[in-house]
N, CA, C and O atoms as a Maestro MAE file, in Angstrom:
{
 s_m_m2io_version
 :::
 2.0.0
}

f_m_ct {
 s_m_title
 :::
 protein
 m_atom[276] {
  # First column is atom index #
  i_m_mmod_type
  r_m_x_coord
  r_m_y_coord
  r_m_z_coord
  i_m_residue_number
  s_m_chain_name
  s_m_pdb_residue_name
  s_m_pdb_atom_name
  i_m_atomic_number
  :::
  1 25 26.643 49.412 -35.152 1 A "MET " " N  " 7
  2 3 27.347 49.898 -36.322 1 A "MET " " CA " 6
  3 2 28.800 49.477 -36.233 1 A "MET " " C  " 6
  4 15 29.392 49.485 -35.154 1 A "MET " " O  " 8
  5 25 29.369 49.110 -37.361 2 A "ALA " " N  " 7
  6 3 30.760 48.665 -37.398 2 A "ALA " " CA " 6
  7 2 31.620 49.713 -38.090 2 A "ALA " " C  " 6
  8 15 31.322 50.145 -39.204 2 A "ALA " " O  " 8
  9 25 32.677 50.109 -37.421 3 A "ASP " " N  " 7
  10 3 33.630 51.049 -38.004 3 A "ASP " " CA " 6
  11 2 34.923 50.309 -38.308 3 A "ASP " " C  " 6
  12 15 35.258 49.326 -37.646 3 A "ASP " " O  " 8
  13 25 35.639 50.783 -39.303 4 A "ASP " " N  " 7
  14 3 36.948 50.229 -39.640 4 A "ASP " " CA " 6
  15 2 36.909 48.724 -39.888 4 A "ASP " " C  " 6
  16 15 37.725 47.981 -39.344 4 A "ASP " " O  " 8
  17 25 35.977 48.281 -40.696 5 A "LEU " " N  " 7
  18 3 35.914 46.869 -41.052 5 A "LEU " " CA " 6
  19 2 37.033 46.535 -42.020 5 A "LEU " " C  " 6
  20 15 37.476 47.383 -42.794 5 A "LEU " " O  " 8
  21 25 37.483 45.293 -41.969 6 A "GLU " " N  " 7
  22 3 38.536 44.830 -42.863 6 A "GLU " " CA " 6
  23 2 38.133 43.496 -43.466 6 A "GLU " " C  " 6
  24 15 37.279 42.789 -42.932 6 A "GLU " " O  " 8
  25 25 38.761 43.162 -44.587 7 A "LYS " " N  " 7
  26 3 38.534 41.876 -45.233 7 A "LYS " " CA " 6
  27 2 38.770 40.765 -44.215 7 A "LYS " " C  " 6
  28 15 39.774 40.761 -43.503 7 A "LYS " " O  " 8
  29 25 37.835 39.827 -44.158 8 A "GLY " " N  " 7
  30 3 37.949 38.703 -43.243 8 A "GLY " " CA " 6
  31 2 37.209 38.877 -41.934 8 A "GLY " " C  " 6
  32 15 37.020 37.903 -41.205 8 A "GLY " " O  " 8
  33 25 36.780 40.107 -41.609 9 A "ASP " " N  " 7
  34 3 36.031 40.334 -40.371 9 A "ASP " " CA " 6
  35 2 34.695 39.590 -40.415 9 A "ASP " " C  " 6
  36 15 34.046 39.538 -41.459 9 A "ASP " " O  " 8
  37 25 34.290 39.018 -39.289 10 A "HIS " " N  " 7
  38 3 33.012 38.330 -39.182 10 A "HIS " " CA " 6
  39 2 31.975 39.338 -38.702 10 A "HIS " " C  " 6
  40 15 32.172 39.998 -37.682 10 A "HIS " " O  " 8
  41 25 30.865 39.458 -39.441 11 A "VAL " " N  " 7
  42 3 29.844 40.462 -39.159 11 A "VAL " " CA " 6
  43 2 28.452 39.848 -39.234 11 A "VAL " " C  " 6
  44 15 28.277 38.715 -39.684 11 A "VAL " " O  " 8
  45 25 27.463 40.621 -38.782 12 A "SER " " N  " 7
  46 3 26.063 40.227 -38.938 12 A "SER " " CA " 6
  47 2 25.288 41.418 -39.474 12 A "SER " " C  " 6
  48 15 25.720 42.564 -39.350 12 A "SER " " O  " 8
  49 25 24.119 41.131 -40.081 13 A "TRP " " N  " 7
  50 3 23.246 42.171 -40.605 13 A "TRP " " CA " 6
  51 2 21.832 41.613 -40.687 13 A "TRP " " C  " 6
  52 15 21.634 40.398 -40.654 13 A "TRP " " O  " 8
  53 25 20.867 42.491 -40.792 14 A "LYS " " N  " 7
  54 3 19.464 42.097 -40.906 14 A "LYS " " CA " 6
  55 2 19.114 41.914 -42.381 14 A "LYS " " C  " 6
  56 15 19.484 42.725 -43.231 14 A "LYS " " O  " 8
  57 25 18.395 40.831 -42.663 15 A "SER " " N  " 7
  58 3 17.942 40.567 -44.023 15 A "SER " " CA " 6
  59 2 16.575 39.897 -43.955 15 A "SER " " C  " 6
  60 15 16.445 38.792 -43.428 15 A "SER " " O  " 8
  61 25 15.578 40.555 -44.480 16 A "HIS " " N  " 7
  62 3 14.214 40.014 -44.521 16 A "HIS " " CA " 6
  63 2 13.748 39.558 -43.141 16 A "HIS " " C  " 6
  64 15 13.138 38.497 -43.008 16 A "HIS " " O  " 8
  65 25 14.035 40.360 -42.115 17 A "GLY " " N  " 7
  66 3 13.564 40.074 -40.771 17 A "GLY " " CA " 6
  67 2 14.405 39.102 -39.972 17 A "GLY " " C  " 6
  68 15 14.093 38.829 -38.812 17 A "GLY " " O  " 8
  69 25 15.457 38.575 -40.559 18 A "SER " " N  " 7
  70 3 16.336 37.643 -39.861 18 A "SER " " CA " 6
  71 2 17.730 38.234 -39.741 18 A "SER " " C  " 6
  72 15 18.103 39.131 -40.497 18 A "SER " " O  " 8
  73 25 18.497 37.723 -38.784 19 A "GLU " " N  " 7
  74 3 19.891 38.140 -38.673 19 A "GLU " " CA " 6
  75 2 20.758 37.153 -39.443 19 A "GLU " " C  " 6
  76 15 20.651 35.940 -39.263 19 A "GLU " " O  " 8
  77 25 21.614 37.689 -40.298 20 A "VAL " " N  " 7
  78 3 22.504 36.882 -41.122 20 A "VAL " " CA " 6
  79 2 23.930 37.142 -40.665 20 A "VAL " " C  " 6
  80 15 24.282 38.271 -40.325 20 A "VAL " " O  " 8
  81 25 24.754 36.092 -40.657 21 A "GLU " " N  " 7
  82 3 26.165 36.251 -40.335 21 A "GLU " " CA " 6
  83 2 26.987 35.920 -41.562 21 A "GLU " " C  " 6
  84 15 26.608 35.082 -42.381 21 A "GLU " " O  " 8
  85 25 28.129 36.603 -41.676 22 A "GLY " " N  " 7
  86 3 28.993 36.358 -42.810 22 A "GLY " " CA " 6
  87 2 30.331 37.038 -42.641 22 A "GLY " " C  " 6
  88 15 30.697 37.475 -41.550 22 A "GLY " " O  " 8
  89 25 31.056 37.121 -43.748 23 A "THR " " N  " 7
  90 3 32.423 37.619 -43.745 23 A "THR " " CA " 6
  91 2 32.567 38.782 -44.713 23 A "THR " " C  " 6
  92 15 32.017 38.754 -45.814 23 A "THR " " O  " 8
  93 25 33.307 39.801 -44.301 24 A "VAL " " N  " 7
  94 3 33.610 40.927 -45.182 24 A "VAL " " CA " 6
  95 2 34.569 40.442 -46.264 24 A "VAL " " C  " 6
  96 15 35.625 39.886 -45.964 24 A "VAL " " O  " 8
  97 25 34.196 40.655 -47.517 25 A "LYS " " N  " 7
  98 3 35.044 40.269 -48.644 25 A "LYS " " CA " 6
  99 2 35.909 41.425 -49.121 25 A "LYS " " C  " 6
  100 15 37.061 41.229 -49.506 25 A "LYS " " O  " 8
  101 25 35.344 42.648 -49.095 26 A "ARG " " N  " 7
  102 3 36.126 43.815 -49.509 26 A "ARG " " CA " 6
  103 2 35.405 45.099 -49.143 26 A "ARG " " C  " 6
  104 15 34.186 45.139 -48.978 26 A "ARG " " O  " 8
  105 25 36.213 46.153 -49.023 27 A "GLU " " N  " 7
  106 3 35.690 47.500 -48.835 27 A "GLU " " CA " 6
  107 2 35.581 48.129 -50.216 27 A "GLU " " C  " 6
  108 15 36.503 48.015 -51.024 27 A "GLU " " O  " 8
  109 25 34.470 48.787 -50.493 28 A "ILE " " N  " 7
  110 3 34.258 49.440 -51.783 28 A "ILE " " CA " 6
  111 2 34.302 50.944 -51.556 28 A "ILE " " C  " 6
  112 15 33.549 51.478 -50.742 28 A "ILE " " O  " 8
  113 25 35.194 51.629 -52.283 29 A "THR " " N  " 7
  114 3 35.371 53.074 -52.082 29 A "THR " " CA " 6
  115 2 35.203 53.877 -53.363 29 A "THR " " C  " 6
  116 15 35.579 55.048 -53.418 29 A "THR " " O  " 8
  117 25 34.637 53.253 -54.397 30 A "SER " " N  " 7
  118 3 34.341 53.974 -55.634 30 A "SER " " CA " 6
  119 2 33.151 53.294 -56.301 30 A "SER " " C  " 6
  120 15 32.778 52.180 -55.932 30 A "SER " " O  " 8
  121 25 32.562 53.962 -57.278 31 A "GLU " " N  " 7
  122 3 31.422 53.375 -57.979 31 A "GLU " " CA " 6
  123 2 31.883 52.123 -58.700 31 A "GLU " " C  " 6
  124 15 32.862 52.150 -59.446 31 A "GLU " " O  " 8
  125 25 31.174 51.025 -58.476 32 A "THR " " N  " 7
  126 3 31.555 49.750 -59.076 32 A "THR " " CA " 6
  127 2 30.347 48.822 -59.141 32 A "THR " " C  " 6
  128 15 29.298 49.122 -58.569 32 A "THR " " O  " 8
  129 25 30.491 47.715 -59.825 33 A "GLU " " N  " 7
  130 3 29.462 46.681 -59.875 33 A "GLU " " CA " 6
  131 2 29.802 45.622 -58.832 33 A "GLU " " C  " 6
  132 15 30.920 45.109 -58.805 33 A "GLU " " O  " 8
  133 25 28.842 45.297 -57.981 34 A "ALA " " N  " 7
  134 3 29.034 44.251 -56.975 34 A "ALA " " CA " 6
  135 2 27.682 43.692 -56.577 34 A "ALA " " C  " 6
  136 15 26.693 44.422 -56.521 34 A "ALA " " O  " 8
  137 25 27.639 42.406 -56.303 35 A "ALA " " N  " 7
  138 3 26.410 41.733 -55.868 35 A "ALA " " CA " 6
  139 2 25.246 42.004 -56.820 35 A "ALA " " C  " 6
  140 15 24.098 42.117 -56.390 35 A "ALA " " O  " 8
  141 25 25.547 42.105 -58.103 36 A "GLY " " N  " 7
  142 3 24.513 42.265 -59.109 36 A "GLY " " CA " 6
  143 2 23.924 43.652 -59.245 36 A "GLY " " C  " 6
  144 15 22.860 43.810 -59.843 36 A "GLY " " O  " 8
  145 25 24.593 44.668 -58.703 37 A "ARG " " N  " 7
  146 3 24.072 46.032 -58.832 37 A "ARG " " CA " 6
  147 2 25.217 47.032 -58.858 37 A "ARG " " C  " 6
  148 15 26.364 46.698 -58.559 37 A "ARG " " O  " 8
  149 25 24.883 48.273 -59.224 38 A "THR " " N  " 7
  150 3 25.865 49.351 -59.188 38 A "THR " " CA " 6
  151 2 25.923 49.911 -57.777 38 A "THR " " C  " 6
  152 15 24.900 50.294 -57.208 38 A "THR " " O  " 8
  153 25 27.121 49.955 -57.219 39 A "VAL " " N  " 7
  154 3 27.330 50.461 -55.864 39 A "VAL " " CA " 6
  155 2 27.958 51.838 -55.974 39 A "VAL " " C  " 6
  156 15 29.022 51.992 -56.573 39 A "VAL " " O  " 8
  157 25 27.305 52.839 -55.398 40 A "LYS " " N  " 7
  158 3 27.829 54.208 -55.424 40 A "LYS " " CA " 6
  159 2 28.472 54.494 -54.078 40 A "LYS " " C  " 6
  160 15 27.830 55.007 -53.161 40 A "LYS " " O  " 8
  161 25 29.739 54.156 -53.977 41 A "ALA " " N  " 7
  162 3 30.489 54.346 -52.735 41 A "ALA " " CA " 6
  163 2 31.625 55.324 -52.985 41 A "ALA " " C  " 6
  164 15 31.963 55.626 -54.130 41 A "ALA " " O  " 8
  165 25 32.211 55.815 -51.895 42 A "SER " " N  " 7
  166 3 33.367 56.713 -51.983 42 A "SER " " CA " 6
  167 2 34.252 56.470 -50.767 42 A "SER " " C  " 6
  168 15 33.873 55.729 -49.860 42 A "SER " " O  " 8
  169 25 35.430 57.089 -50.744 43 A "LYS " " N  " 7
  170 3 36.304 56.953 -49.576 43 A "LYS " " CA " 6
  171 2 35.635 57.531 -48.340 43 A "LYS " " C  " 6
  172 15 35.828 57.029 -47.232 43 A "LYS " " O  " 8
  173 25 34.842 58.595 -48.529 44 A "GLU " " N  " 7
  174 3 34.133 59.219 -47.412 44 A "GLU " " CA " 6
  175 2 32.928 58.393 -46.963 44 A "GLU " " C  " 6
  176 15 32.552 58.423 -45.792 44 A "GLU " " O  " 8
  177 25 32.329 57.659 -47.894 45 A "GLU " " N  " 7
  178 3 31.154 56.833 -47.603 45 A "GLU " " CA " 6
  179 2 31.342 55.445 -48.209 45 A "GLU " " C  " 6
  180 15 30.713 55.114 -49.214 45 A "GLU " " O  " 8
  181 25 32.207 54.635 -47.599 46 A "PRO " " N  " 7
  182 3 32.463 53.299 -48.150 46 A "PRO " " CA " 6
  183 2 31.282 52.357 -47.925 46 A "PRO " " C  " 6
  184 15 30.424 52.595 -47.075 46 A "PRO " " O  " 8
  185 25 31.265 51.293 -48.702 47 A "GLN " " N  " 7
  186 3 30.320 50.204 -48.493 47 A "GLN " " CA " 6
  187 2 31.137 48.915 -48.479 47 A "GLN " " C  " 6
  188 15 32.295 48.896 -48.895 47 A "GLN " " O  " 8
  189 25 30.518 47.839 -47.994 48 A "TYR " " N  " 7
  190 3 31.246 46.589 -47.823 48 A "TYR " " CA " 6
  191 2 30.527 45.439 -48.506 48 A "TYR " " C  " 6
  192 15 29.321 45.258 -48.339 48 A "TYR " " O  " 8
  193 25 31.285 44.659 -49.281 49 A "GLU " " N  " 7
  194 3 30.755 43.439 -49.867 49 A "GLU " " CA " 6
  195 2 30.941 42.332 -48.839 49 A "GLU " " C  " 6
  196 15 32.047 42.110 -48.347 49 A "GLU " " O  " 8
  197 25 29.855 41.639 -48.520 50 A "VAL " " N  " 7
  198 3 29.884 40.580 -47.523 50 A "VAL " " CA " 6
  199 2 29.351 39.287 -48.135 50 A "VAL " " C  " 6
  200 15 28.544 39.313 -49.064 50 A "VAL " " O  " 8
  201 25 29.815 38.159 -47.603 51 A "GLU " " N  " 7
  202 3 29.351 36.851 -48.058 51 A "GLU " " CA " 6
  203 2 28.674 36.143 -46.897 51 A "GLU " " C  " 6
  204 15 29.255 36.013 -45.820 51 A "GLU " " O  " 8
  205 25 27.458 35.687 -47.112 52 A "SER " " N  " 7
  206 3 26.685 34.996 -46.084 52 A "SER " " CA " 6
  207 2 27.303 33.647 -45.756 52 A "SER " " C  " 6
  208 15 27.664 32.888 -46.655 52 A "SER " " O  " 8
  209 25 27.425 33.348 -44.456 53 A "ASP " " N  " 7
  210 3 27.915 32.035 -44.027 53 A "ASP " " CA " 6
  211 2 26.952 30.930 -44.446 53 A "ASP " " C  " 6
  212 15 27.382 29.837 -44.813 53 A "ASP " " O  " 8
  213 25 25.664 31.208 -44.394 54 A "GLY " " N  " 7
  214 3 24.659 30.185 -44.667 54 A "GLY " " CA " 6
  215 2 24.457 29.875 -46.136 54 A "GLY " " C  " 6
  216 15 24.469 28.711 -46.535 54 A "GLY " " O  " 8
  217 25 24.269 30.916 -46.950 55 A "SER " " N  " 7
  218 3 23.924 30.708 -48.360 55 A "SER " " CA " 6
  219 2 25.103 30.861 -49.306 55 A "SER " " C  " 6
  220 15 25.062 30.367 -50.433 55 A "SER " " O  " 8
  221 25 26.155 31.543 -48.858 56 A "GLY " " N  " 7
  222 3 27.294 31.807 -49.739 56 A "GLY " " CA " 6
  223 2 27.051 32.960 -50.693 56 A "GLY " " C  " 6
  224 15 27.925 33.294 -51.493 56 A "GLY " " O  " 8
  225 25 25.879 33.573 -50.623 57 A "ARG " " N  " 7
  226 3 25.559 34.704 -51.503 57 A "ARG " " CA " 6
  227 2 26.258 35.963 -51.020 57 A "ARG " " C  " 6
  228 15 26.579 36.103 -49.840 57 A "ARG " " O  " 8
  229 25 26.488 36.878 -51.958 58 A "THR " " N  " 7
  230 3 27.118 38.143 -51.597 58 A "THR " " CA " 6
  231 2 26.079 39.257 -51.570 58 A "THR " " C  " 6
  232 15 25.058 39.204 -52.255 58 A "THR " " O  " 8
  233 25 26.373 40.259 -50.763 59 A "ALA " " N  " 7
  234 3 25.529 41.445 -50.647 59 A "ALA " " CA " 6
  235 2 26.448 42.622 -50.375 59 A "ALA " " C  " 6
  236 15 27.613 42.441 -50.022 59 A "ALA " " O  " 8
  237 25 25.922 43.824 -50.540 60 A "VAL " " N  " 7
  238 3 26.685 45.039 -50.248 60 A "VAL " " CA " 6
  239 2 25.896 45.862 -49.243 60 A "VAL " " C  " 6
  240 15 24.697 46.086 -49.411 60 A "VAL " " O  " 8
  241 25 26.585 46.314 -48.188 61 A "HIS " " N  " 7
  242 3 25.927 47.088 -47.138 61 A "HIS " " CA " 6
  243 2 26.773 48.278 -46.725 61 A "HIS " " C  " 6
  244 15 27.999 48.265 -46.836 61 A "HIS " " O  " 8
  245 25 26.085 49.307 -46.246 62 A "LYS " " N  " 7
  246 3 26.764 50.451 -45.637 62 A "LYS " " CA " 6
  247 2 27.233 50.026 -44.247 62 A "LYS " " C  " 6
  248 15 26.667 49.102 -43.663 62 A "LYS " " O  " 8
  249 25 28.256 50.686 -43.710 63 A "PRO " " N  " 7
  250 3 28.792 50.296 -42.405 63 A "PRO " " CA " 6
  251 2 27.750 50.277 -41.290 63 A "PRO " " C  " 6
  252 15 27.832 49.445 -40.386 63 A "PRO " " O  " 8
  253 25 26.779 51.177 -41.341 64 A "GLY " " N  " 7
  254 3 25.764 51.244 -40.296 64 A "GLY " " CA " 6
  255 2 24.875 50.017 -40.210 64 A "GLY " " C  " 6
  256 15 24.230 49.790 -39.186 64 A "GLY " " O  " 8
  257 25 24.831 49.220 -41.274 65 A "ALA " " N  " 7
  258 3 23.996 48.022 -41.283 65 A "ALA " " CA " 6
  259 2 24.734 46.790 -40.775 65 A "ALA " " C  " 6
  260 15 24.120 45.747 -40.552 65 A "ALA " " O  " 8
  261 25 26.044 46.905 -40.591 66 A "LEU " " N  " 7
  262 3 26.859 45.754 -40.201 66 A "LEU " " CA " 6
  263 2 27.278 45.847 -38.739 66 A "LEU " " C  " 6
  264 15 27.568 46.927 -38.226 66 A "LEU " " O  " 8
  265 25 27.303 44.702 -38.089 67 A "HIS " " N  " 7
  266 3 27.698 44.623 -36.678 67 A "HIS " " CA " 6
  267 2 28.797 43.577 -36.546 67 A "HIS " " C  " 6
  268 15 28.612 42.428 -36.947 67 A "HIS " " O  " 8
  269 25 29.937 43.967 -35.988 68 A "GLN " " N  " 7
  270 3 31.036 43.020 -35.814 68 A "GLN " " CA " 6
  271 2 30.660 41.959 -34.801 68 A "GLN " " C  " 6
  272 15 30.019 42.248 -33.790 68 A "GLN " " O  " 8
  273 25 31.063 40.730 -35.078 69 A "LYS " " N  " 7
  274 3 30.792 39.597 -34.175 69 A "LYS " " CA " 6
  275 2 32.007 39.315 -33.332 69 A "LYS " " C  " 6
  276 15 31.989 38.401 -32.508 69 A "LYS " " O  " 8
  :::
 }
 m_bond[275] {
  # First column is bond index #
  i_m_from
  i_m_to
  i_m_order
  :::
  1 1 2 1
  2 2 3 1
  3 3 4 2
  4 3 5 1
  5 5 6 1
  6 6 7 1
  7 7 8 2
  8 7 9 1
  9 9 10 1
  10 10 11 1
  11 11 12 2
  12 11 13 1
  13 13 14 1
  14 14 15 1
  15 15 16 2
  16 15 17 1
  17 17 18 1
  18 18 19 1
  19 19 20 2
  20 19 21 1
  21 21 22 1
  22 22 23 1
  23 23 24 2
  24 23 25 1
  25 25 26 1
  26 26 27 1
  27 27 28 2
  28 27 29 1
  29 29 30 1
  30 30 31 1
  31 31 32 2
  32 31 33 1
  33 33 34 1
  34 34 35 1
  35 35 36 2
  36 35 37 1
  37 37 38 1
  38 38 39 1
  39 39 40 2
  40 39 41 1
  41 41 42 1
  42 42 43 1
  43 43 44 2
  44 43 45 1
  45 45 46 1
  46 46 47 1
  47 47 48 2
  48 47 49 1
  49 49 50 1
  50 50 51 1
  51 51 52 2
  52 51 53 1
  53 53 54 1
  54 54 55 1
  55 55 56 2
  56 55 57 1
  57 57 58 1
  58 58 59 1
  59 59 60 2
  60 59 61 1
  61 61 62 1
  62 62 63 1
  63 63 64 2
  64 63 65 1
  65 65 66 1
  66 66 67 1
  67 67 68 2
  68 67 69 1
  69 69 70 1
  70 70 71 1
  71 71 72 2
  72 71 73 1
  73 73 74 1
  74 74 75 1
  75 75 76 2
  76 75 77 1
  77 77 78 1
  78 78 79 1
  79 79 80 2
  80 79 81 1
  81 81 82 1
  82 82 83 1
  83 83 84 2
  84 83 85 1
  85 85 86 1
  86 86 87 1
  87 87 88 2
  88 87 89 1
  89 89 90 1
  90 90 91 1
  91 91 92 2
  92 91 93 1
  93 93 94 1
  94 94 95 1
  95 95 96 2
  96 95 97 1
  97 97 98 1
  98 98 99 1
  99 99 100 2
  100 99 101 1
  101 101 102 1
  102 102 103 1
  103 103 104 2
  104 103 105 1
  105 105 106 1
  106 106 107 1
  107 107 108 2
  108 107 109 1
  109 109 110 1
  110 110 111 1
  111 111 112 2
  112 111 113 1
  113 113 114 1
  114 114 115 1
  115 115 116 2
  116 115 117 1
  117 117 118 1
  118 118 119 1
  119 119 120 2
  120 119 121 1
  121 121 122 1
  122 122 123 1
  123 123 124 2
  124 123 125 1
  125 125 126 1
  126 126 127 1
  127 127 128 2
  128 127 129 1
  129 129 130 1
  130 130 131 1
  131 131 132 2
  132 131 133 1
  133 133 134 1
  134 134 135 1
  135 135 136 2
  136 135 137 1
  137 137 138 1
  138 138 139 1
  139 139 140 2
  140 139 141 1
  141 141 142 1
  142 142 143 1
  143 143 144 2
  144 143 145 1
  145 145 146 1
  146 146 147 1
  147 147 148 2
  148 147 149 1
  149 149 150 1
  150 150 151 1
  151 151 152 2
  152 151 153 1
  153 153 154 1
  154 154 155 1
  155 155 156 2
  156 155 157 1
  157 157 158 1
  158 158 159 1
  159 159 160 2
  160 159 161 1
  161 161 162 1
  162 162 163 1
  163 163 164 2
  164 163 165 1
  165 165 166 1
  166 166 167 1
  167 167 168 2
  168 167 169 1
  169 169 170 1
  170 170 171 1
  171 171 172 2
  172 171 173 1
  173 173 174 1
  174 174 175 1
  175 175 176 2
  176 175 177 1
  177 177 178 1
  178 178 179 1
  179 179 180 2
  180 179 181 1
  181 181 182 1
  182 182 183 1
  183 183 184 2
  184 183 185 1
  185 185 186 1
  186 186 187 1
  187 187 188 2
  188 187 189 1
  189 189 190 1
  190 190 191 1
  191 191 192 2
  192 191 193 1
  193 193 194 1
  194 194 195 1
  195 195 196 2
  196 195 197 1
  197 197 198 1
  198 198 199 1
  199 199 200 2
  200 199 201 1
  201 201 202 1
  202 202 203 1
  203 203 204 2
  204 203 205 1
  205 205 206 1
  206 206 207 1
  207 207 208 2
  208 207 209 1
  209 209 210 1
  210 210 211 1
  211 211 212 2
  212 211 213 1
  213 213 214 1
  214 214 215 1
  215 215 216 2
  216 215 217 1
  217 217 218 1
  218 218 219 1
  219 219 220 2
  220 219 221 1
  221 221 222 1
  222 222 223 1
  223 223 224 2
  224 223 225 1
  225 225 226 1
  226 226 227 1
  227 227 228 2
  228 227 229 1
  229 229 230 1
  230 230 231 1
  231 231 232 2
  232 231 233 1
  233 233 234 1
  234 234 235 1
  235 235 236 2
  236 235 237 1
  237 237 238 1
  238 238 239 1
  239 239 240 2
  240 239 241 1
  241 241 242 1
  242 242 243 1
  243 243 244 2
  244 243 245 1
  245 245 246 1
  246 246 247 1
  247 247 248 2
  248 247 249 1
  249 249 250 1
  250 250 251 1
  251 251 252 2
  252 251 253 1
  253 253 254 1
  254 254 255 1
  255 255 256 2
  256 255 257 1
  257 257 258 1
  258 258 259 1
  259 259 260 2
  260 259 261 1
  261 261 262 1
  262 262 263 1
  263 263 264 2
  264 263 265 1
  265 265 266 1
  266 266 267 1
  267 267 268 2
  268 267 269 1
  269 269 270 1
  270 270 271 1
  271 271 272 2
  272 271 273 1
  273 273 274 1
  274 274 275 1
  275 275 276 2
  :::
 }
}
């Protein structure tokens, strides 16, 4: 689990049985649209928009799903 992530941090996460590496693009702390869906985040429960190094696609994950590299 990654705590205190910041924009630019290099992280990894599991996706469809594989480990993906990428970069944190932003911390989300309020309800917003990101990665093609509505993200229900708050300051108490932030989520992070990440960009895959391999595909360039973006995704949103809770901190517990991300691991700092």
